[in-house]
PDB file of N, CA, C and O in Angstrom:
ATOM      1  N   MET A   1     -32.367  22.118  22.209  1.00  0.00           N
ATOM      2  CA  MET A   1     -31.729  20.926  22.707  1.00  0.00           C
ATOM      3  C   MET A   1     -30.484  20.618  21.866  1.00  0.00           C
ATOM      4  O   MET A   1     -30.529  20.685  20.638  1.00  0.00           O
ATOM      5  N   ARG A   2     -29.382  20.283  22.530  1.00  0.00           N
ATOM      6  CA  ARG A   2     -28.120  20.000  21.850  1.00  0.00           C
ATOM      7  C   ARG A   2     -28.040  18.557  21.396  1.00  0.00           C
ATOM      8  O   ARG A   2     -28.592  17.649  22.018  1.00  0.00           O
ATOM      9  N   LYS A   3     -27.327  18.373  20.280  1.00  0.00           N
ATOM     10  CA  LYS A   3     -27.057  17.017  19.820  1.00  0.00           C
ATOM     11  C   LYS A   3     -25.961  16.402  20.682  1.00  0.00           C
ATOM     12  O   LYS A   3     -25.056  17.115  21.113  1.00  0.00           O
ATOM     13  N   PRO A   4     -26.017  15.112  20.942  1.00  0.00           N
ATOM     14  CA  PRO A   4     -24.921  14.490  21.697  1.00  0.00           C
ATOM     15  C   PRO A   4     -23.663  14.429  20.832  1.00  0.00           C
ATOM     16  O   PRO A   4     -23.742  14.233  19.619  1.00  0.00           O
ATOM     17  N   LYS A   5     -22.500  14.600  21.468  1.00  0.00           N
ATOM     18  CA  LYS A   5     -21.241  14.562  20.732  1.00  0.00           C
ATOM     19  C   LYS A   5     -20.948  13.136  20.300  1.00  0.00           C
ATOM     20  O   LYS A   5     -21.063  12.194  21.083  1.00  0.00           O
ATOM     21  N   THR A   6     -20.572  13.000  19.050  1.00  0.00           N
ATOM     22  CA  THR A   6     -20.224  11.689  18.521  1.00  0.00           C
ATOM     23  C   THR A   6     -18.782  11.712  18.048  1.00  0.00           C
ATOM     24  O   THR A   6     -18.236  12.761  17.709  1.00  0.00           O
ATOM     25  N   LYS A   7     -18.177  10.532  18.033  1.00  0.00           N
ATOM     26  CA  LYS A   7     -16.817  10.426  17.535  1.00  0.00           C
ATOM     27  C   LYS A   7     -16.823  10.549  16.014  1.00  0.00           C
ATOM     28  O   LYS A   7     -17.763  10.114  15.348  1.00  0.00           O
ATOM     29  N   ILE A   8     -15.778  11.139  15.483  1.00  0.00           N
ATOM     30  CA  ILE A   8     -15.644  11.244  14.039  1.00  0.00           C
ATOM     31  C   ILE A   8     -15.241   9.881  13.496  1.00  0.00           C
ATOM     32  O   ILE A   8     -14.324   9.248  14.018  1.00  0.00           O
ATOM     33  N   LYS A   9     -15.913   9.436  12.468  1.00  0.00           N
ATOM     34  CA  LYS A   9     -15.608   8.143  11.872  1.00  0.00           C
ATOM     35  C   LYS A   9     -14.331   8.242  11.052  1.00  0.00           C
ATOM     36  O   LYS A   9     -14.172   9.143  10.229  1.00  0.00           O
ATOM     37  N   LYS A  10     -13.428   7.304  11.288  1.00  0.00           N
ATOM     38  CA  LYS A  10     -12.184   7.258  10.537  1.00  0.00           C
ATOM     39  C   LYS A  10     -12.435   6.549   9.222  1.00  0.00           C
ATOM     40  O   LYS A  10     -12.982   5.446   9.203  1.00  0.00           O
ATOM     41  N   LYS A  11     -12.040   7.172   8.122  1.00  0.00           N
ATOM     42  CA  LYS A  11     -12.319   6.611   6.809  1.00  0.00           C
ATOM     43  C   LYS A  11     -11.087   5.902   6.236  1.00  0.00           C
ATOM     44  O   LYS A  11      -9.948   6.261   6.530  1.00  0.00           O
ATOM     45  N   THR A  12     -11.348   4.901   5.421  1.00  0.00           N
ATOM     46  CA  THR A  12     -10.298   4.177   4.727  1.00  0.00           C
ATOM     47  C   THR A  12      -9.817   5.012   3.545  1.00  0.00           C
ATOM     48  O   THR A  12     -10.612   5.648   2.853  1.00  0.00           O
ATOM     49  N   LYS A  13      -8.500   5.000   3.327  1.00  0.00           N
ATOM     50  CA  LYS A  13      -7.934   5.676   2.149  1.00  0.00           C
ATOM     51  C   LYS A  13      -8.116   4.748   0.959  1.00  0.00           C
ATOM     52  O   LYS A  13      -7.461   3.709   0.873  1.00  0.00           O
ATOM     53  N   ARG A  14      -9.002   5.118   0.041  1.00  0.00           N
ATOM     54  CA  ARG A  14      -9.366   4.233  -1.061  1.00  0.00           C
ATOM     55  C   ARG A  14      -8.195   4.007  -2.029  1.00  0.00           C
ATOM     56  O   ARG A  14      -8.092   2.938  -2.630  1.00  0.00           O
ATOM     57  N   ALA A  15      -7.324   4.994  -2.183  1.00  0.00           N
ATOM     58  CA  ALA A  15      -6.156   4.827  -3.050  1.00  0.00           C
ATOM     59  C   ALA A  15      -5.215   3.760  -2.481  1.00  0.00           C
ATOM     60  O   ALA A  15      -4.619   2.984  -3.229  1.00  0.00           O
ATOM     61  N   ALA A  16      -5.089   3.733  -1.168  1.00  0.00           N
ATOM     62  CA  ALA A  16      -4.224   2.736  -0.518  1.00  0.00           C
ATOM     63  C   ALA A  16      -4.810   1.337  -0.652  1.00  0.00           C
ATOM     64  O   ALA A  16      -4.068   0.369  -0.815  1.00  0.00           O
ATOM     65  N   VAL A  17      -6.131   1.221  -0.583  1.00  0.00           N
ATOM     66  CA  VAL A  17      -6.782  -0.082  -0.725  1.00  0.00           C
ATOM     67  C   VAL A  17      -6.501  -0.667  -2.105  1.00  0.00           C
ATOM     68  O   VAL A  17      -6.344  -1.880  -2.251  1.00  0.00           O
ATOM     69  N   ALA A  18      -6.439   0.197  -3.117  1.00  0.00           N
ATOM     70  CA  ALA A  18      -6.154  -0.269  -4.474  1.00  0.00           C
ATOM     71  C   ALA A  18      -4.703  -0.700  -4.632  1.00  0.00           C
ATOM     72  O   ALA A  18      -4.413  -1.551  -5.473  1.00  0.00           O
ATOM     73  N   ARG A  19      -3.787  -0.144  -3.857  1.00  0.00           N
ATOM     74  CA  ARG A  19      -2.362  -0.413  -4.021  1.00  0.00           C
ATOM     75  C   ARG A  19      -1.822  -1.536  -3.153  1.00  0.00           C
ATOM     76  O   ARG A  19      -0.838  -2.177  -3.522  1.00  0.00           O
ATOM     77  N   PHE A  20      -2.442  -1.787  -2.013  1.00  0.00           N
ATOM     78  CA  PHE A  20      -1.928  -2.763  -1.059  1.00  0.00           C
ATOM     79  C   PHE A  20      -2.935  -3.870  -0.807  1.00  0.00           C
ATOM     80  O   PHE A  20      -4.145  -3.648  -0.849  1.00  0.00           O
ATOM     81  N   LYS A  21      -2.418  -5.076  -0.542  1.00  0.00           N
ATOM     82  CA  LYS A  21      -3.263  -6.222  -0.197  1.00  0.00           C
ATOM     83  C   LYS A  21      -2.747  -6.833   1.092  1.00  0.00           C
ATOM     84  O   LYS A  21      -1.538  -6.897   1.315  1.00  0.00           O
ATOM     85  N   LEU A  22      -3.659  -7.280   1.940  1.00  0.00           N
ATOM     86  CA  LEU A  22      -3.307  -7.918   3.201  1.00  0.00           C
ATOM     87  C   LEU A  22      -3.182  -9.421   2.968  1.00  0.00           C
ATOM     88  O   LEU A  22      -4.072 -10.027   2.371  1.00  0.00           O
ATOM     89  N   THR A  23      -2.076 -10.036   3.437  1.00  0.00           N
ATOM     90  CA  THR A  23      -1.903 -11.482   3.299  1.00  0.00           C
ATOM     91  C   THR A  23      -2.582 -12.187   4.467  1.00  0.00           C
ATOM     92  O   THR A  23      -3.041 -11.538   5.406  1.00  0.00           O
ATOM     93  N   ALA A  24      -2.647 -13.501   4.409  1.00  0.00           N
ATOM     94  CA  ALA A  24      -3.297 -14.290   5.462  1.00  0.00           C
ATOM     95  C   ALA A  24      -2.549 -14.185   6.789  1.00  0.00           C
ATOM     96  O   ALA A  24      -3.157 -14.313   7.852  1.00  0.00           O
ATOM     97  N   ASN A  25      -1.245 -13.955   6.739  1.00  0.00           N
ATOM     98  CA  ASN A  25      -0.442 -13.848   7.964  1.00  0.00           C
ATOM     99  C   ASN A  25      -0.396 -12.432   8.524  1.00  0.00           C
ATOM    100  O   ASN A  25       0.277 -12.187   9.525  1.00  0.00           O
ATOM    101  N   GLY A  26      -1.106 -11.492   7.889  1.00  0.00           N
ATOM    102  CA  GLY A  26      -1.136 -10.120   8.395  1.00  0.00           C
ATOM    103  C   GLY A  26      -0.090  -9.211   7.796  1.00  0.00           C
ATOM    104  O   GLY A  26       0.003  -8.043   8.173  1.00  0.00           O
ATOM    105  N   LYS A  27       0.700  -9.726   6.867  1.00  0.00           N
ATOM    106  CA  LYS A  27       1.681  -8.882   6.198  1.00  0.00           C
ATOM    107  C   LYS A  27       0.981  -8.121   5.072  1.00  0.00           C
ATOM    108  O   LYS A  27      -0.133  -8.465   4.676  1.00  0.00           O
ATOM    109  N   ILE A  28       1.646  -7.087   4.566  1.00  0.00           N
ATOM    110  CA  ILE A  28       1.048  -6.260   3.515  1.00  0.00           C
ATOM    111  C   ILE A  28       1.892  -6.376   2.254  1.00  0.00           C
ATOM    112  O   ILE A  28       3.098  -6.126   2.276  1.00  0.00           O
ATOM    113  N   LYS A  29       1.248  -6.758   1.153  1.00  0.00           N
ATOM    114  CA  LYS A  29       1.907  -6.882  -0.142  1.00  0.00           C
ATOM    115  C   LYS A  29       1.805  -5.573  -0.905  1.00  0.00           C
ATOM    116  O   LYS A  29       0.828  -4.834  -0.779  1.00  0.00           O
ATOM    117  N   ARG A  30       2.833  -5.301  -1.701  1.00  0.00           N
ATOM    118  CA  ARG A  30       2.824  -4.130  -2.574  1.00  0.00           C
ATOM    119  C   ARG A  30       3.530  -4.475  -3.864  1.00  0.00           C
ATOM    120  O   ARG A  30       4.295  -5.437  -3.923  1.00  0.00           O
ATOM    121  N   ASN A  31       3.273  -3.689  -4.904  1.00  0.00           N
ATOM    122  CA  ASN A  31       3.962  -3.860  -6.176  1.00  0.00           C
ATOM    123  C   ASN A  31       5.144  -2.906  -6.248  1.00  0.00           C
ATOM    124  O   ASN A  31       5.196  -1.909  -5.528  1.00  0.00           O
ATOM    125  N   HIS A  32       6.086  -3.218  -7.119  1.00  0.00           N
ATOM    126  CA  HIS A  32       7.257  -2.363  -7.305  1.00  0.00           C
ATOM    127  C   HIS A  32       6.903  -1.151  -8.167  1.00  0.00           C
ATOM    128  O   HIS A  32       6.002  -1.204  -9.005  1.00  0.00           O
ATOM    129  N   SER A  33       7.624  -0.076  -7.943  1.00  0.00           N
ATOM    130  CA  SER A  33       7.469   1.114  -8.773  1.00  0.00           C
ATOM    131  C   SER A  33       8.575   1.125  -9.835  1.00  0.00           C
ATOM    132  O   SER A  33       9.381   0.197  -9.896  1.00  0.00           O
ATOM    133  N   MET A  34       8.616   2.150 -10.656  1.00  0.00           N
ATOM    134  CA  MET A  34       9.650   2.362 -11.696  1.00  0.00           C
ATOM    135  C   MET A  34       9.551   1.380 -12.860  1.00  0.00           C
ATOM    136  O   MET A  34      10.565   1.083 -13.492  1.00  0.00           O
ATOM    137  N   LYS A  35       8.369   0.874 -13.158  1.00  0.00           N
ATOM    138  CA  LYS A  35       8.241  -0.096 -14.255  1.00  0.00           C
ATOM    139  C   LYS A  35       7.261   0.401 -15.321  1.00  0.00           C
ATOM    140  O   LYS A  35       6.836  -0.396 -16.157  1.00  0.00           O
ATOM    141  N   ARG A  36       6.892   1.662 -15.327  1.00  0.00           N
ATOM    142  CA  ARG A  36       5.866   2.169 -16.239  1.00  0.00           C
ATOM    143  C   ARG A  36       6.410   2.744 -17.547  1.00  0.00           C
ATOM    144  O   ARG A  36       5.868   2.460 -18.616  1.00  0.00           O
ATOM    145  N   HIS A  37       7.453   3.536 -17.478  1.00  0.00           N
ATOM    146  CA  HIS A  37       7.966   4.189 -18.686  1.00  0.00           C
ATOM    147  C   HIS A  37       9.464   4.393 -18.558  1.00  0.00           C
ATOM    148  O   HIS A  37      10.042   4.131 -17.504  1.00  0.00           O
ATOM    149  N   ILE A  38      10.097   4.861 -19.629  1.00  0.00           N
ATOM    150  CA  ILE A  38      11.561   5.017 -19.722  1.00  0.00           C
ATOM    151  C   ILE A  38      12.237   3.691 -19.374  1.00  0.00           C
ATOM    152  O   ILE A  38      13.107   3.622 -18.506  1.00  0.00           O
ATOM    153  N   LEU A  39      11.811   2.645 -20.076  1.00  0.00           N
ATOM    154  CA  LEU A  39      12.338   1.310 -19.791  1.00  0.00           C
ATOM    155  C   LEU A  39      13.571   0.981 -20.627  1.00  0.00           C
ATOM    156  O   LEU A  39      14.251  -0.011 -20.362  1.00  0.00           O
ATOM    157  N   THR A  40      13.868   1.808 -21.641  1.00  0.00           N
ATOM    158  CA  THR A  40      14.980   1.482 -22.531  1.00  0.00           C
ATOM    159  C   THR A  40      16.329   1.593 -21.830  1.00  0.00           C
ATOM    160  O   THR A  40      17.241   0.828 -22.145  1.00  0.00           O
ATOM    161  N   LYS A  41      16.477   2.505 -20.909  1.00  0.00           N
ATOM    162  CA  LYS A  41      17.764   2.675 -20.235  1.00  0.00           C
ATOM    163  C   LYS A  41      17.937   1.764 -19.021  1.00  0.00           C
ATOM    164  O   LYS A  41      19.018   1.720 -18.434  1.00  0.00           O
ATOM    165  N   LYS A  42      16.900   1.046 -18.642  1.00  0.00           N
ATOM    166  CA  LYS A  42      16.987   0.155 -17.485  1.00  0.00           C
ATOM    167  C   LYS A  42      17.429  -1.236 -17.939  1.00  0.00           C
ATOM    168  O   LYS A  42      17.013  -1.724 -18.990  1.00  0.00           O
ATOM    169  N   ALA A  43      18.263  -1.851 -17.143  1.00  0.00           N
ATOM    170  CA  ALA A  43      18.794  -3.170 -17.489  1.00  0.00           C
ATOM    171  C   ALA A  43      17.695  -4.229 -17.431  1.00  0.00           C
ATOM    172  O   ALA A  43      16.711  -4.081 -16.706  1.00  0.00           O
ATOM    173  N   LYS A  44      17.878  -5.296 -18.205  1.00  0.00           N
ATOM    174  CA  LYS A  44      16.891  -6.382 -18.226  1.00  0.00           C
ATOM    175  C   LYS A  44      16.715  -6.992 -16.845  1.00  0.00           C
ATOM    176  O   LYS A  44      15.599  -7.291 -16.420  1.00  0.00           O
ATOM    177  N   SER A  45      17.825  -7.171 -16.155  1.00  0.00           N
ATOM    178  CA  SER A  45      17.753  -7.786 -14.826  1.00  0.00           C
ATOM    179  C   SER A  45      16.988  -6.891 -13.845  1.00  0.00           C
ATOM    180  O   SER A  45      16.248  -7.384 -12.993  1.00  0.00           O
ATOM    181  N   ARG A  46      17.171  -5.581 -13.973  1.00  0.00           N
ATOM    182  CA  ARG A  46      16.460  -4.628 -13.104  1.00  0.00           C
ATOM    183  C   ARG A  46      14.956  -4.689 -13.361  1.00  0.00           C
ATOM    184  O   ARG A  46      14.158  -4.708 -12.424  1.00  0.00           O
ATOM    185  N   LYS A  47      14.578  -4.718 -14.643  1.00  0.00           N
ATOM    186  CA  LYS A  47      13.155  -4.792 -14.992  1.00  0.00           C
ATOM    187  C   LYS A  47      12.544  -6.112 -14.540  1.00  0.00           C
ATOM    188  O   LYS A  47      11.386  -6.154 -14.124  1.00  0.00           O
ATOM    189  N   ARG A  48      13.314  -7.179 -14.619  1.00  0.00           N
ATOM    190  CA  ARG A  48      12.844  -8.497 -14.195  1.00  0.00           C
ATOM    191  C   ARG A  48      12.588  -8.524 -12.689  1.00  0.00           C
ATOM    192  O   ARG A  48      11.617  -9.126 -12.231  1.00  0.00           O
ATOM    193  N   LYS A  49      13.458  -7.874 -11.927  1.00  0.00           N
ATOM    194  CA  LYS A  49      13.293  -7.831 -10.465  1.00  0.00           C
ATOM    195  C   LYS A  49      12.106  -6.967 -10.048  1.00  0.00           C
ATOM    196  O   LYS A  49      11.537  -7.174  -8.976  1.00  0.00           O
ATOM    197  N   LEU A  50      11.732  -6.007 -10.881  1.00  0.00           N
ATOM    198  CA  LEU A  50      10.590  -5.138 -10.575  1.00  0.00           C
ATOM    199  C   LEU A  50       9.251  -5.808 -10.890  1.00  0.00           C
ATOM    200  O   LEU A  50       8.195  -5.273 -10.553  1.00  0.00           O
ATOM    201  N   ARG A  51       9.293  -6.966 -11.531  1.00  0.00           N
ATOM    202  CA  ARG A  51       8.081  -7.628 -12.016  1.00  0.00           C
ATOM    203  C   ARG A  51       7.125  -8.041 -10.900  1.00  0.00           C
ATOM    204  O   ARG A  51       5.941  -7.708 -10.940  1.00  0.00           O
ATOM    205  N   GLY A  52       7.625  -8.752  -9.924  1.00  0.00           N
ATOM    206  CA  GLY A  52       6.762  -9.340  -8.891  1.00  0.00           C
ATOM    207  C   GLY A  52       6.396  -8.376  -7.788  1.00  0.00           C
ATOM    208  O   GLY A  52       6.760  -7.200  -7.815  1.00  0.00           O
ATOM    209  N   SER A  53       5.672  -8.894  -6.820  1.00  0.00           N
ATOM    210  CA  SER A  53       5.293  -8.078  -5.659  1.00  0.00           C
ATOM    211  C   SER A  53       6.240  -8.362  -4.502  1.00  0.00           C
ATOM    212  O   SER A  53       7.016  -9.317  -4.547  1.00  0.00           O
ATOM    213  N   THR A  54       6.176  -7.540  -3.475  1.00  0.00           N
ATOM    214  CA  THR A  54       7.034  -7.698  -2.309  1.00  0.00           C
ATOM    215  C   THR A  54       6.257  -7.297  -1.062  1.00  0.00           C
ATOM    216  O   THR A  54       5.116  -6.845  -1.159  1.00  0.00           O
ATOM    217  N   ILE A  55       6.858  -7.457   0.090  1.00  0.00           N
ATOM    218  CA  ILE A  55       6.226  -7.138   1.373  1.00  0.00           C
ATOM    219  C   ILE A  55       6.637  -5.726   1.789  1.00  0.00           C
ATOM    220  O   ILE A  55       7.779  -5.316   1.581  1.00  0.00           O
ATOM    221  N   VAL A  56       5.697  -4.990   2.379  1.00  0.00           N
ATOM    222  CA  VAL A  56       5.977  -3.638   2.880  1.00  0.00           C
ATOM    223  C   VAL A  56       6.953  -3.744   4.052  1.00  0.00           C
ATOM    224  O   VAL A  56       6.848  -4.667   4.860  1.00  0.00           O
ATOM    225  N   SER A  57       7.895  -2.817   4.151  1.00  0.00           N
ATOM    226  CA  SER A  57       8.905  -2.852   5.209  1.00  0.00           C
ATOM    227  C   SER A  57       8.272  -2.618   6.583  1.00  0.00           C
ATOM    228  O   SER A  57       7.181  -2.058   6.692  1.00  0.00           O
ATOM    229  N   LYS A  58       8.978  -3.057   7.627  1.00  0.00           N
ATOM    230  CA  LYS A  58       8.471  -2.923   8.994  1.00  0.00           C
ATOM    231  C   LYS A  58       8.271  -1.465   9.387  1.00  0.00           C
ATOM    232  O   LYS A  58       7.363  -1.141  10.152  1.00  0.00           O
ATOM    233  N   ALA A  59       9.127  -0.581   8.859  1.00  0.00           N
ATOM    234  CA  ALA A  59       9.040   0.841   9.187  1.00  0.00           C
ATOM    235  C   ALA A  59       7.738   1.455   8.683  1.00  0.00           C
ATOM    236  O   ALA A  59       7.189   2.354   9.321  1.00  0.00           O
ATOM    237  N   ASP A  60       7.241   0.979   7.546  1.00  0.00           N
ATOM    238  CA  ASP A  60       6.032   1.535   6.943  1.00  0.00           C
ATOM    239  C   ASP A  60       4.770   0.738   7.266  1.00  0.00           C
ATOM    240  O   ASP A  60       3.662   1.167   6.943  1.00  0.00           O
ATOM    241  N   HIS A  61       4.936  -0.412   7.898  1.00  0.00           N
ATOM    242  CA  HIS A  61       3.806  -1.332   8.105  1.00  0.00           C
ATOM    243  C   HIS A  61       2.654  -0.691   8.879  1.00  0.00           C
ATOM    244  O   HIS A  61       1.496  -0.830   8.486  1.00  0.00           O
ATOM    245  N   ALA A  62       2.957   0.003   9.964  1.00  0.00           N
ATOM    246  CA  ALA A  62       1.887   0.597  10.799  1.00  0.00           C
ATOM    247  C   ALA A  62       1.126   1.672  10.049  1.00  0.00           C
ATOM    248  O   ALA A  62      -0.098   1.744  10.151  1.00  0.00           O
ATOM    249  N   ASN A  63       1.828   2.510   9.297  1.00  0.00           N
ATOM    250  CA  ASN A  63       1.176   3.582   8.549  1.00  0.00           C
ATOM    251  C   ASN A  63       0.271   3.029   7.455  1.00  0.00           C
ATOM    252  O   ASN A  63      -0.849   3.506   7.273  1.00  0.00           O
ATOM    253  N   VAL A  64       0.751   2.030   6.730  1.00  0.00           N
ATOM    254  CA  VAL A  64      -0.037   1.456   5.639  1.00  0.00           C
ATOM    255  C   VAL A  64      -1.252   0.721   6.194  1.00  0.00           C
ATOM    256  O   VAL A  64      -2.345   0.814   5.636  1.00  0.00           O
ATOM    257  N   LYS A  65      -1.062  -0.009   7.289  1.00  0.00           N
ATOM    258  CA  LYS A  65      -2.188  -0.736   7.883  1.00  0.00           C
ATOM    259  C   LYS A  65      -3.263   0.212   8.355  1.00  0.00           C
ATOM    260  O   LYS A  65      -4.449  -0.095   8.234  1.00  0.00           O
ATOM    261  N   ALA A  66      -2.880   1.359   8.890  1.00  0.00           N
ATOM    262  CA  ALA A  66      -3.856   2.357   9.329  1.00  0.00           C
ATOM    263  C   ALA A  66      -4.643   2.916   8.140  1.00  0.00           C
ATOM    264  O   ALA A  66      -5.821   3.250   8.272  1.00  0.00           O
ATOM    265  N   MET A  67      -3.997   3.012   6.998  1.00  0.00           N
ATOM    266  CA  MET A  67      -4.676   3.547   5.806  1.00  0.00           C
ATOM    267  C   MET A  67      -5.672   2.554   5.217  1.00  0.00           C
ATOM    268  O   MET A  67      -6.729   2.951   4.727  1.00  0.00           O
ATOM    269  N   ILE A  68      -5.337   1.260   5.264  1.00  0.00           N
ATOM    270  CA  ILE A  68      -6.205   0.297   4.586  1.00  0.00           C
ATOM    271  C   ILE A  68      -7.247  -0.348   5.486  1.00  0.00           C
ATOM    272  O   ILE A  68      -8.195  -0.952   4.984  1.00  0.00           O
ATOM    273  N   THR A  69      -7.100  -0.238   6.796  1.00  0.00           N
ATOM    274  CA  THR A  69      -8.117  -0.792   7.700  1.00  0.00           C
ATOM    275  C   THR A  69      -8.625   0.308   8.615  1.00  0.00           C
ATOM    276  O   THR A  69      -7.851   0.921   9.350  1.00  0.00           O
ATOM    277  N   SER A  70      -9.886   0.550   8.569  1.00  0.00           N
ATOM    278  CA  SER A  70     -10.476   1.562   9.453  1.00  0.00           C
ATOM    279  C   SER A  70     -11.811   1.099   9.961  1.00  0.00           C
ATOM    280  O   SER A  70     -12.465   1.815  10.720  1.00  0.00           O
TER     281      SER A  70
END
């Protein structure tokens, strides 16, 4: 007797879950990159702007949402 065919379960990308957060309005927050090392040659203003978080761009929104919600 054959097993019935089942759909493959889509899994969440756990690395993406650690990097992105969903806001109450459905937007996706992310942190800035380039703030880990080699900070001596970067300007103070540049490092200050990298401090906070920002919203994922519209072009990447669908891909990121697919990774974090399954």
